[in-house]
TIPA-987900 format. One record per residue: residue in three letters; z, y, x of N, C-alpha, C in turn. Coordinates in steps of 0.001 Angstrom, whole numbers, padded with zeros to 6 digits, always signed. Atoms other than C-alpha are relative to their C-alpha. Example, Ala and Ser with C-alpha at 12.3 -4.5 7.8 and 13.67 -1.06 7.14 Angstrom:
BEGIN
Ala+000000-001190+000890+007800-004500+012300+000000+001200+000900;Ser-000060-001190-000820+007140-001060+013670+000730+001090-000770;
This chain:
BEGIN
Met-001243+000004-000736-048823+128405+238546-000293-000124+001490;Ser+000181+000089-001438-048701+129049+242263+000868-001116+000560;Asn-000765+001064-000635-047476+126351+244629+001399+000477+000374;His-001309-000530-000383-044657+128641+245761+000971-000036-001179;Leu-000875-000002+001167-043263+129045+242224+000320-001414-000452;Arg-000253+001389+000383-043665+125340+241490+001030-000631+000930;Thr-000987+000513-000958-041751+124485+244654+001374+000578-000273;Glu-001269-000646+000320-039056+127004+243733+000640-000656-001220;Ala-000535+000644+001200-038666+125391+240297+000545-001383+000322;Arg-000470+001341-000381-038369+121917+241821+001306+000074+000780;Leu-001214-000127-000808-035738+123097+244311+001204+000340-000879;Ile-001113-000375+000871-033597+124708+241585+000457-001198-000823;Ile-000374+001153+000824-033708+121644+239321+000614-001097+000851;Arg-000568+001031-000869-033060+119291+242238+001429+000355+000391;His-001346-000418-000401-030058+121339+243358+000984-000163-001161;Leu-000881+000141+001155-028580+121454+239843+000267-001471-000319;Ser-000170+001425+000296-029150+117707+239386+000899-000674+001023;Glu-000810+000622-001053-027546+116818+242733+001480+000337-000150;Ile-001406-000362+000204-024338+118645+241772+000683-000978-000946;Gly-000564+000980+000920-023835+116134+238975+000322+000604-001350;Pro-000335-000487+001346-022634+116397+235366+000970+001170+000052;Arg-000795-001234-000024-021176+119846+234701+000881+000048-001248;Leu-000914-000014+001136-018366+119059+232292+000799+001295-000002;Ala-000731-001264+000117-016481+122091+230986+001306-000069+000773;Gly-001221-000061-000780-013719+123088+233391+000001-000830+001260;Ser+000054+000870-001174-014888+120715+236133-000405+000794+001246;Pro+000474-000661-001228-015491+121639+239810-001516+000130+000039;Gln+001467-000086+000015-019182+120885+239234-000474+001209-000801;Glu+000378-001171+000785-019378+123537+236522+000265+001285+000781;Ala-000322-001180-000805-017661+126054+238836-001011+000186+001132;Thr+000996-000084-001070-020116+125220+241639-001321+000554-000529;Val+001245-000492+000594-023096+125776+239348+000153+001462-000409;Ala-000226-001399+000360-021540+129031+238106-000178+000905+001220;Ala+000176-000784-001219-021385+130287+241706-001478+000065+000403;Phe+001430+000028-000322-025004+129224+242237-000777+000959-000904;Val+000673-000897+000942-026162+131056+239085+000323+001450+000333;Asn-000416-001357-000363-024170+134132+240094-000828+000519+001169;Ala+000739-000435-001189-025848+134256+243493-001484+000184-000284;Arg+001436-000106+000295-029357+133659+242116-000303+001260-000822;Leu+000225-001203+000798-029012+136437+239532+000138+001252+000856;Arg-000141-001147-000903-027769+138846+242203-001227+000137+000897;His+001178-000023-000884-030719+137877+244388-001195+000644-000689;Thr+001107-000620+000737-033100+139042+241638+000270+001462-000327;Gly-000300-001412+000206-031403+142465+241565+000826+000298-001224;Met-000810-000223+001189-029190+141966+238538+001434+000359+000372;Gly-001441-000148-000070-025679+143285+238137+000643-001168-000716;Val-000537+001266+000500-023478+140238+237526+001499+000116-000228;Ser-001418+000093+000312-020103+139663+235893+000363-001455-000251;Thr-000539+001330+000279-018024+136485+235841+001151+000146-000982;Asn-001012-000117+001051-016038+136229+232620+000762-001310-000128;Pro-000793+001228+000151-013202+133647+232749+000123-000391-001473;Leu-000034+000520+001361-012954+131435+229674+001041-001108-000075;Arg-001003+001035+000271-009944+129449+228451-000263-000574-001391;Leu+000330+000587+001287-010576+126969+225677+000685-001340-000160;Thr-000413+001358+000338-009376+123827+223943-001160-000663-000732;Pro+001065+000692+000747-011860+121190+222726+000415-000174-001459;Arg-000582-000064+001334-011180+122066+219104-000442-001147-000909;His+000429+001129+000827-013301+119354+217490+000850-001222+000303;Gln-000799+001167-000374-011464+116659+219447+001438+000144-000462;Arg-001379-000210+000438-008070+118224+218691+000113-000194-001519;Thr-000028+000163+001455-008908+118323+214972-000058-001475-000380;Tyr+000117+001424+000305-010001+114679+214918+001295-000744+000339;Ala-001231+000671-000403-006878+113599+216817+001147+000321-000957;Leu-001069-000391+000916-004558+115572+214507-000166-000697-001350;Ala+000241+000674+001281-006197+114137+211376+000299-001486+000098;Ala-000271+001429-000172-006023+110583+212762+001496-000262+000120;Ala-001447+000176-000128-002359+111018+213722+000692+000145-001353;Ala-000573-000170+001330-001537+112314+210233-000259-001241-000860;Gly+000317+001203+000764-003319+109326+208680+000797-001204+000456;Leu-000767+001139-000510-001522+106869+210970+001454+000066-000460;Val-001377-000159+000483+001915+108281+210101+000074-000300-001498;Ala+000010+000275+001439+000984+108176+206408-000128-001491-000280;Ala+000186+001436+000220-000167+104545+206667+001268-000776+000306;Leu-001204+000722-000390+003033+103462+208410+001177+000270-000929;Thr-001123-000351+000883+005297+105193+205870-000339-000152-001477;Ala+000424+000079+001401+003332+104462+202686+000873-000930-000826;Leu-000805+000963+000754+005579+101532+201741+001317+000594-000476;Val-001324-000530+000343+008856+103472+201766-000062+001436-000529;Leu+000138-001397+000433+007654+107059+201216-001425+000235-000501;Pro+001397-000078+000457+004498+106822+199118-000465+001432-000292;Ile+000436-001357+000345+004458+110436+197913-000242+000852+001251;Pro+000305-000734-001243+004871+112087+201362-001199-000575+000751;Ala+001141+000613-000676+002385+109570+202755-001309+000422-000654;Leu+001196-000421+000720-000126+110465+200057-000360+001445+000346;Ile+000254-001412-000319+000270+114195+200738-000512+000142+001425;Leu+000407-000099-001403-000038+113697+204513-001431-000495+000203;Ala+001361+000527-000127-003180+111571+204206-001017+000949-000624;Leu+000904-000962+000630-004750+114088+201818-000200+001227+000889;Leu+000124-001139-000901-004010+116903+204276-000917-000339+001172;Gly+000893+000411-001084-005686+114939+207085-001448-000071-000450;Leu+001365+000080+000539-008722+114278+204892-000567+001397-000228;Leu+000451-001377+000220-008918+117954+203909-000316+000694+001322;Leu+000246-000592-001311-008684+118979+207565-001349-000439+000555;Leu+001308+000487-000470-011674+116782+208432-001145+000668-000744;Ile+001087-000569+000799-013778+118134+205583-000207+001472+000335;Val+000124-001422-000315-013014+121801+206302-000545+000194+001411;Asn+000498-000096-001366-013610+121262+210023-001500-000250+000065;Gln+001427+000313-000011-017016+119778+209262-000820+001104-000644;Ile+000756-001025+000726-018051+122574+206887+000120+001361+000670;Val-000254-001344-000520-016452+125688+208380-000202+000068+001500;Gly+000086-000019-001458-016257+124783+212071+001296-000484+000605;Pro-001218+000497-000651-013671+123728+214653+001184+000906-000300;Leu-001140-000747+000520-010201+124747+213523+001191+000044+000942;Val-001273+000140-000702-007417+123539+215814-000091+000592+001393;His-000021-000650-001305-006619+125755+218819+001138-000515+000884;Met-001149+000477-000762-003551+123821+219994-000430-001049+001021;Gly+000271+001024-001002-003417+121571+223036-000275+000578+001373;Lys+000256-000389-001382-004196+121661+226746-001270+000830+000105;Gln+001153-000879-000177-006553+124428+227832-000806-000393+001235;Leu+000906+000179-001133-009560+124062+230104-000448+001367+000494;Leu+000460-001246-000600-010716+126770+232498-001493-000098+000270;Ser+001440-000068-000213-014400+127625+232350-000355+001456+000290;Gln+000435-001375-000255-016472+130766+232890-001409+000192-000540;Thr+001337-000393+000448-019520+132597+231608-000546+001025+000983;Ile+000643-000904-000954-021942+134327+233979-000950+000919-000772;Val+000789-000996+000731-023488+137545+232638-000725+000880+001013;Gly+000822-000863-000845-026360+139283+234436-000708+001052-000825;Asn+000639-001107+000709-027928+142626+233503-001021+000659+000902;Arg+001071-000714-000704-031238+144160+234592-000224+001314-000728;Ala+000055-001300+000657-031101+147877+233835-001428+000530-000035;Ile+001301-000644+000126-034029+150075+232841-000253+000890+001206;Phe+000399-000857-001113-035909+151798+235644-000672+001250-000561;Cys+000533-001282+000472-036523+155493+234858-000190+000910+001202;Ala+000248-000751-001229-038150+157189+237814+000005+001501-000227;His+000152-001443+000238-038694+160596+236168+000912+000496-001115;Ser-000881-000422+001081-035811+160816+233747+000887+001145+000430;Ser-000870-001139-000259-033588+163855+233481+001229-000112-000879;Ala-001234+000085+000772-029982+164029+232391-000012+000963-001183;Leu+000054-000977+001072-030859+167069+230237-001101-000290-001008;Gly+001117+000286+000880-034011+165641+228713+000344-001069-001016;Pro-000251+001031+001016-034295+163349+225694-000107-001391+000611;Pro+000053+001349-000576-033598+159685+226491-001225-000753-000485;Pro+001118+000840+000447-036556+157321+226434+000509-001135-000874;Pro-000430+001091+000871-036465+154520+223843+000364-001243+000813;Arg-000428+001199-000713-034871+151231+224765+000128-001174-000949;Trp-000235+001269+000658-034998+147629+223607+000907-000829+000908;Arg-000838+000890-000785-032722+144849+224752-000397-001441-000289;Val+000283+001425+000122-033616+141196+225391+001113-000756+000728;Val-001104+000783-000552-030790+138707+225971-000435-001455+000090;Leu+000322+001410-000234-031518+135284+227499+001296-000795+000045;Leu-001183+000849+000056-028979+132552+226726-000353-001409+000447;Ala+000144+001401-000386-028606+129135+228354+001382-000586+000225;Pro-001308+000622-000254-025708+126650+228524+000226-000184+001501;Leu-000363+000232-001395-023892+126524+231852+000370-001454+000247;Asp-000496+001358-000200-022440+123054+231317-001020-001028-000477;Thr+000882+001113+000328-024014+119667+230742+000086-000354-001481;Thr+000022+000466+001383-025078+118436+227323+000849-001253-000154;Met-000815+001178+000282-022574+115993+225850-000763-000972-000897;Ala+000597+001004+000881-023572+112748+224178+000375+000325-001438;Pro-000329-000364+001383-023835+113547+220452+000808-001094-000670;Pro-000780+001026+000707-021271+111784+218236-000867-000753-000995;Ser+000726+000811+000970-022548+108971+216113+000353+000435-001412;Arg-000273-000358+001399-022876+109618+212399+001075-000907-000589;Trp-001006+000923+000499-020617+106602+211918+001402+000410+000428;Asp-001328-000456-000415-017774+108334+213772+000687+000759-001132;Leu-000576-000766+001104-017218+110820+210962+000241-000880-001215;Val-000179+000910+001136-017732+108111+208345+001257-000840+000185;Gly-001186+000804-000264-015075+105947+210027+001286+000784-000178;Arg-001204-000819+000157-012583+108829+210118+000303+000252-001474;Val-000205-000281+001430-013108+109691+206456+000414-001260-000745;Val-000316+001251+000700-013015+106037+205315+001433-000419+000274;Ala-001364+000411-000331-009776+105316+207185+001028+000823-000766;Leu-000939-000849+000731-007997+108306+205648-000084-000238-001507;Phe+000159+000257+001438-009451+107571+202210+000711-001285-000407;Val-000687+001262+000302-008091+104005+202360+001508+000214-000049;Val-001437-000306+000026-004622+105358+203199+000358+000730-001292;Val-000231-000714+001255-004846+107772+200255-000035-000965-001175;Leu+000131+000950+001100-005997+104975+197984+001184-000956-000061;Ala-001131+000928-000033-003227+102627+199129+001265+000662-000527;Ala-001201-000693+000457-000489+105220+198582-000083+000322-001492;Leu+000154-000358+001411-001904+106296+195214+000155-001221-000905;Leu-000108+001209+000817-002268+102738+193863+001414-000555+000018;Asp-001378+000480-000051+001218+101875+195067+000909+000815-000918;Leu-000764-000822+000937+002544+104795+193028-000313-000372-001452;Leu+000398+000282+001382+000555+103917+189898+000294-001434-000402;Leu-000200+001431+000272+000862+100112+190161+000922-000573+001056;Pro-000922+000461-001046+004000+099344+192175+000118-001522+000019;Ala-000265+001440-000206+004810+095894+193577-001244-000853-000237;Arg+001243+000772+000124+001154+094840+193443-000639-000280+001362;Gly+000531+000269-001332+000598+094764+197194-001113+000920+000449;Trp+001073-000917-000391-001838+097686+197275+000278+000682+001335;Val-000351-000689-001237+000065+099201+200187-000496-000756+001233;Leu+000512+000777-001134-001256+096376+202383-001368+000501+000471;Leu+001280-000587-000428-004570+098259+202453+000174+000937+001189;Ser-000232-000922-001108-002946+100624+204929+000001-000702+001355;Ile-000016+000715-001285-002827+097877+207587-001342+000106+000718;Pro+001276-000187-000708-006583+097800+208372-000308+001474+000281;Ala+000209-001428-000260-006667+101597+208023+000771+000435+001240;Ser-000795-000346-001182-003888+101847+210635-000699-000451+001274;Leu+000717+000489-001184-005852+099693+213074-001196+000886+000325;Leu+001163-000862-000215-008953+101841+212596+000422+001366+000540;Leu-000472-001293-000481-006948+105045+213135+000498-000088+001435;Val-000438+000184-001389-005373+103672+216331-001201-000050+000931;Ile+001232+000060-000823-008853+102864+217681-000592+001397+000165;Gln+000537-001360-000077-009986+106410+216868+000817+000868+000958;Ile-000842-000797-000896-007015+107960+218674-000234-000397+001451;Leu+000265+000457-001369-007613+105805+221773-001364+000484+000488;Ala+001330-000475-000395-011298+106782+221761+000018+001483+000320;Leu-000071-001439-000248-010389+110474+221618+000723+000341+001299;Leu-000682-000235-001271-008210+110107+224732-000951-000077+001186;Arg+000989+000097-001084-011322+109356+226802-000630+001364+000263;Glu+000722-001220-000342-013137+112114+228656-001341+000030-000736;Pro+001326-000071+000639-016272+113393+226868-001089-000476+000946;Gln+001060+000605-000803-019380+111615+228067-001253+000866-000019;Pro+001250-000781-000016-022513+113494+229253-001145-000775-000626;Ala+001180+000618+000592-025814+112829+227543-000802-000724+001071;Pro+000778+000749-000996-028159+110308+229232-000966+000869+000801;Gly+000901-000910-000701-030685+113033+230086+000439+001430-000212;Asp-000557-001347+000103-029536+116569+230859-001121+001024-000113;Ala+001053-000989+000206-032125+118865+229313+000494+001410+000272;Asp-000509-001339-000249-029797+121837+229768-000072+000370+001474;Thr+000329-000331-001388-030416+121555+233510-001332+000736+000046;Gly+001278-000692+000091-034000+122492+232699+000129+001361-000642;Ala-000211-001300+000658-032773+125287+230392+000614+000998+000969;Leu-000643-000898-000959-030532+126742+233101-000974+000401+001102;Ala+001023-000330-000996-033350+126513+235648-001000+001001-000570;Thr+000927-000940+000645-035619+128313+233154+000593+001398-000044;Leu-000667-001305+000005-033063+131113+232834-000133+000678+001362;Leu+000080-000572-001346-033031+131603+236610-001442+000351+000370;Leu+001404-000279-000305-036821+131374+236925-000509+001209-000795;Ser+000443-001136+000810-037264+133902+234092+000382+001321+000654;Thr-000418-001250-000635-035279+136544+235970-000844+000324+001223;Gln+000859-000243-001156-037577+136090+238986-001349+000570-000396;His+001288-000503+000469-040599+136977+236846+000085+001431-000521;Leu-000161-001324+000589-039172+140299+235707-000509+001080+000946;Arg+000374-001184-000762-040675+143570+236831+000815+001173-000523;Asp-000748-001168+000451-039240+147058+236488-000438+000407-001407;Met+000258-000343+001391-038966+147972+232823+000473+001422-000292;Gln-000387-001337+000423-038843+151421+231261+000551+000020-001420;Arg-000472+000042+001385-038025+150325+227694+000855-001217-000310;Val-000688+001253+000303-036528+146843+227908+001109-000240+001019;Glu-001149+000397-000809-033066+146099+229244+000186-001505-000173;Val-000036+001459+000042-032744+142390+230129+001387-000497+000418;Trp-001255+000682-000308-029570+140314+230048-000278-001487+000175;Ala+000083+001450-000203-029268+136753+231374+001422-000540-000003;Ile-001370+000473+000192-026163+134856+230222+000013-001525+000035;Ala-000258+001441-000062-025145+131332+231282+001363-000240-000634;Val-001209+000096+000821-022563+130415+228638+000784-001247+000382;Gly-000843+001110-000407-019665+128245+229795+000479-000846-001165;Ala-000594+000946+000964-018387+125161+227948-000746-000042-001327;Ser+000769-000063+001253-021211+125360+225393-000021-001328-000733;Ala+000150+001293+000639-021494+121642+224770+001307-000534-000565;Leu-001293+000541+000394-017763+121072+224296+000642+000782-001132;Asp-000696-000842+000963-016639+124005+222167-000770+001309-000137;Pro+000726-001267+000174-018179+127170+220655+000737+001225+000519;Ala-000764-001159-000476-015558+129363+222354-000822+000869+000942;Gly+000798-000764-000954-018094+130382+225031-000878+001042-000670;Ile+000897-000937+000672-020673+131933+222712+000792+000954-000885;Glu-000850-000907+000782-017909+133340+220481+000543+001122+000879;Glu-000531-001007-000914-016443+135131+223500-001080+000984+000422;Val+001105-000883-000376-019840+136504+224539-000279+001013-001100;Leu+000308-000899+001110-020501+137952+221089+001161+000937-000318;Arg-001135-000889+000201-016991+139389+220954+000022+001108+001056;Ile-000045-000989-001082-017175+141131+224347-001227+000904-000033;Tyr+001254-000757+000012-020813+142216+223977-000597-000042-001404;Pro+000549-000012+001365-021460+142986+220280-001344+000730-000032;Phe+001323-000605-000119-025187+143622+220674-000466+000597-001329;Asp+000553-000671+001170-026864+146023+218275-001176-000816-000529;Pro+001093+000842+000499-029048+143804+216036-001296+000764-000242;Asn+001216-000771+000257-031491+146668+215399-000896+000107+001230;His+000764-000226-001232-032572+146922+219040+000061-001174+000963;Thr-000232+001136-000890-031818+143440+220413-000738-001227-000497;Leu+000551+001334+000270-033662+140126+220589+000667-000978+000951;Leu-000597+001044-000820-031886+137011+221824-000954-001185+000080;Ile+000850+001170-000244-033893+134168+223353+000900-001102+000529;Ser-000868+001119-000354-031980+130903+223444-000830-001100+000647;Leu+000669+001072-000736-033082+128325+226025+000862-001253-000114;Glu-000765+001227+000212-031917+124883+224922-000944-001199+000038;His+000741+001262-000009-033119+121340+225552-001394+000170+000607;Val+001283-000154-000693-035868+122366+227963-000125-001168+000970;Gly+000161+001187-000831-036720+118923+229288-001432-000162+000461;Ser+001407+000226-000331-040320+117766+229322-000778-000138-001304;Gly+000842+000124+001189-043249+117339+226961-000604+001329-000403;Thr+000646-001179+000549-044548+120109+224712+001036+001056-000363;Leu-000893-001113+000325-042980+123535+224245-000086+000320-001487;His-000105-000423+001390-041789+124438+220737+000932+001194-000089;Tyr-000953-001082+000218-039929+127377+219272+000479-000029-001447;Ala-000589-000111+001331-037653+127978+216281+000534+001414-000169;Leu-000386-001377+000279-036778+131276+214600+001356+000068-000683;Ser-001272-000219+000671-033549+132734+213310-000198-000057-001504;Gln+000073+000090+001452-032762+132228+209654+000103+001359-000678;Ser-000088-001356+000528-032110+135931+209192-000833+000928+000874;Ala+000731-001032-000757-033910+139081+210346-001372-000477+000448;Thr+001303+000519-000374-037291+137324+210309-001064+001088+000109;Ser+000970-001099-000066-039085+140664+209848+000336+001012+001083;His-000388-000911-001071-037450+142250+212885-001209+000276+000900;Pro+001192-000303-000808-040085+144081+215007-000051-000754+001325;Leu+000008+000741-001260-039007+142392+218236-000332-001468-000230;Leu+000294+001395+000308-039101+138955+216622-001463-000172-000382;Thr+001421+000050+000353-042518+139697+215166-000882+000075+001233;Arg+000762-000127-001244-043824+140798+218561+000077-001281+000823;Ala-000182+001216-000788-042375+137700+220235-000760-001177-000601;Thr+000682+001132+000626-043747+135228+217686-001516+000156+000049;Thr+001443-000220-000153-047185+136841+217863-000475-000496+001362;Phe+000342+000484-001332-047201+136096+221574+000142-001521+000083;Leu-000249+001433-000108-045722+132591+221217-001005-000821-000792;His+000934+000733+000855-048208+131621+218508-001186-000546+000790;His+001159+000433-000787-050915+131305+221172+000385-000989+001099;His-000411+000844-001123-048825+129209+223588+000880-001177-000399;Ser-000877+001091+000415-046508+126945+221564-000035-000117-001511;Gln+000014+000282+001434-045814+125583+218100+001369+000249-000604;Leu-001236-000166+000749-043214+126507+215512+000436-001362-000523;Ala-000493+001320+000399-041025+123461+214825+001477+000101-000362;Pro-001435+000003+000315-037611+122620+213320+000816-000309+001253;Leu-000863+000195-001152-034823+122794+215857+000934-001182-000258;Pro-000810+001185+000279-033092+119375+216172+001499+000274+000048;Gln-001421-000298-000145-029713+120641+217379+000136+001231+000876;Ser-000126-001249-000730-028602+124063+218587+001458+000304+000295;Val-001346-000379-000406-025551+125220+220507+000363+001382-000531;Phe-000278-001407+000278-025885+128917+219667-000429+000471-001383;Arg+000683-000536+001172-027869+129201+216425+000969+000428-001108;His-000922-000322+001099-024989+129123+213923+000693+001332+000245;His-000750-001221-000288-023114+131921+215681-000911+001226+000029;Leu+000937-001118+000013-026189+134103+216160-000405+000359-001424;Asp+000310-000270+001397-027105+133727+212493+001183+000644-000711;Lys-001197-000569+000614-023529+134517+211530+000119+001494+000301;Gln-000008-001409-000378-023808+137825+213428-001264+000735-000443;Arg+001266-000559+000468-027282+138383+211879-000780+000634+001152;Leu+000746-000453-001167-028792+138790+215334-001370-000669+000013;Pro+001330+000621-000077-032576+138243+215574-000115-000830+001275;His+000082+000866-001173-033201+135311+217878-001054-001071-000220;Leu+000879+001158+000026-035580+132533+218724+000469-000977+001065;Thr-000407+001063-000917-035012+129222+220493-001235-000683+000552;Leu+001078+000729-000663-037376+127639+223015+000529-001364+000424;Phe-000441+001358-000322-037117+123862+223404-001217-000895+000143;Ser+001106+000925-000256-039227+120852+224358+000100-001215-000907;Thr+000030+001175+000869-040253+117713+222503+000826-001142+000565;Ile-000787+001060-000640-038559+115395+225037+001224+000652+000630;Pro-001172-000764-000428-034967+116551+225572+000626-000451+001310;Asp-000579+000428-001267-034312+114658+228802-001044+000119+001102;Arg+000873-000052-001175-035890+114394+232274-000574+001410+000203;Pro+000494-001363-000221-036176+118088+233254-001291+000008+000816;Asp+001313-000102-000639-039753+118928+234225-000130+001389+000618;Pro+000114-001330-000623-040094+121756+236802-001189+000803-000510;Asp+001179-000715+000489-043583+122596+235551+000243+000604-001379;Leu-000273-000539+001328-042363+123000+231966+000996+001153+000094;Ser-000959-001102-000164-039392+125122+233078-000701+001252+000490;Leu+000750-001146-000509-041754+127355+235012-000907+000576-001080;His+000864-000458+001096-044121+127519+232035+000810+000797-001029;Val-000843-000712+000959-041283+128535+229699+000445+001341+000576;Ala-000380-001270-000636-040150+131177+232221-001141+001010-000082;Glu+001155-000894+000136-043669+132630+232169-000145+000481-001441;Met+000051-000415+001397-043550+132646+228353+001047+001083-000280;Val-001056-000999+000189-040254+134551+228442-000427+001339+000599;Ala+000473-001237-000631-041717+137071+230885-001104+000642-000827;Gly+001057-000539+000849-044739+137432+228609+000548+000659-001258;Ile-000634-000600+001187-042522+138082+225565+000599+001355+000352;Ile-000617-001261-000411-040609+140764+227468-001064+001052+000276;Ala+001085-000942-000251-043876+142354+228595-000585+000525-001310;Gln+000481-000447+001312-045023+142447+224961+000970+000994-000642;Ile-001002-000900+000584-041757+144060+223848+000020+001331+000734;Glu+000064-001238-000771-042115+146635+226627-000985+000983-000623;Gln+001016-000851+000612-045125+147951+224688+000391+000454-001408;Glu-000408-000317+001365-043221+148190+221379+000673+001363-000043;Glu-000605-001319+000147-042359+151727+220254+001340-000113-000712;Leu-001324-000024+000603-038774+152523+219272+000300+001409-000497;Pro-000331-001345+000483-037466+155432+217163+000818+000766+001016;Ser-000673-000850-000975-036024+158380+219062+001508-000094-000066;Ser-001449+000144+000127-032509+157510+217830+000537-001195+000756;Ala-000415+001183-000734-032349+154571+220239+001146+000323+000937;Thr-001159-000153-000873-029526+153997+222665-000388+000707+001287;Arg+000223-000787-001201-029138+155997+225855-000574-000862+001112;Pro+000674+000765-001028-031121+154986+228942+000900-000270+001199;Val-000641+000224-001283-030158+153785+232384-000821+000710+001056;Val+000698-000792-000998-031029+155970+235320+000244-000600+001374;Asp-000070+000450-001385-031801+154779+238844+000665-001361+000143;Gly-000456+001362-000141-030870+151181+238167+001492-000202-000163;Thr-001433+000180+000197-027211+151802+237337+000258-000734-001301;Ala-000329+000748+001207-025400+149844+234669-000070+000907-001220;Pro+000208-000833+001179-026092+151074+231095+001307+000420-000632;Pro-001176-000390+000765-023553+153111+229138-000013-000686-001347;Pro-000025+000627+001321-022376+151634+225843-000757+000846-001003;Pro+000685-000768+001032-024700+152629+222997+000949+000419-001102;Asp-000818-000496+001080-023313+154614+220089-000083-000927-001198;Gly+000051+000752+001250-022511+153092+216723+001043-001098-000026;Leu-000980+001058+000170-020465+150208+215405-000319-001206+000857;His+000393+001155-000806-022462+147553+217263-000257+000494+001419;Arg+000132-000499-001359-021911+148310+220942+000040-001161+000971;Ser-000073+000968-001081-022573+146270+224029+000299+000743+001280;Val-000405-000645-001236-021077+147057+227386-000614-000755+001162;Pro+000614+000670-001134-022526+146320+230802+000940-001001+000638;Pro-000866+000939-000696-021247+143434+232888+000963+000725+000920;Arg-001003-000579-000872-018044+144278+234665-000016-000700+001360;Pro-000060+000666-001303-017406+143514+238348+000699-001340-000117;Asp-000587+001316+000030-016469+139938+239111+001521+000083+000024;Arg-001456-000001+000067-012859+139234+238193+000590-001264+000610;Gln-000520+001158-000689-012577+135986+240106-000996-000389+001079;Ser+000864+000408-001097-013931+134500+243275-000860-001152-000442;Asn+000942+001065+000372-016981+132343+242866-000131-001064+001078;Gly+000100+001006-001052-016628+130470+246138-001344+000031+000674;Pro+001264+000043-000729-019437+129611+248509-001118-000555-000835;Val+001188+000484+000714-022937+129001+247239-000685-001054+000853;
């Protein structure tokens, strides 16, 4: 690593850290979005700012279930059957939310944004009448906002236990009336009130923000890119990642990347320590993934991923992807971020050498934005900014 690149990495991480916690929809997140926008443009990328409106669906689901349980507990004495049904519905809502994903879209919306950069293919001798050269696509993903403190495992247990006690109290009061079983709803009511008050608090950032290192790695990776003739590179800073999956859902909806010609590299929890990588659960035999893991095998270790912001949604779309992360998820290390950026550049250089069938998507000429590829899975280039990013 040269001293110049090491200094550049330190300056980026210091600047991101000085801005403060980047909660979804906060001025700090907007400031960092403007900084990322400017840095990607400085590396020659075409950049789009995609506005994002979202509700913290997990929190809304928990609050709705707790409110249903509280109403059921307070009415169990006089209306045991409606109370039983209401408590069961709240319990079912919690279970489905935990298995399927966040469900409730109601409530106050937050304004966030996703920054999308695109580095087109350089074709110096291409002809509009000649056959298009083959093309691969590599998409770099990193969270724009700050990592939130993970919920305790006892939080979910407390929510389920409180609702279960209400169900039990209403059911026993129906089967064995006048036995005082309904009094069980009193401690359940207190527990549900505490849960509702806790949900009214603002989400708390994690003690160490490893996603600052991930975002710095995304920016440093774009600085290592050279002109490519076969690989189109995207760099996406996904807004509100830690609070709600709406950011990555919106990215995959607007840019439905072709899984046959695309590799996604997710940068998450790049703090300090040793570099590890994890692979997608599907498409493990994909040629781009094979090429990438062959390169990574000599520089890092395959390890289970502790927690991922994007993995579930990428697997759901059956997109080949890998995640780069560190053993220590806090205290961003500029040297590790720079090292990971060099690994990303090395992976892209390896993919540049990979042959692609002649039926690949159309090329980009003279650095212009790429046309949408044919087929059902199409991705479109970043559009011009649709909102002002403010000063950098």
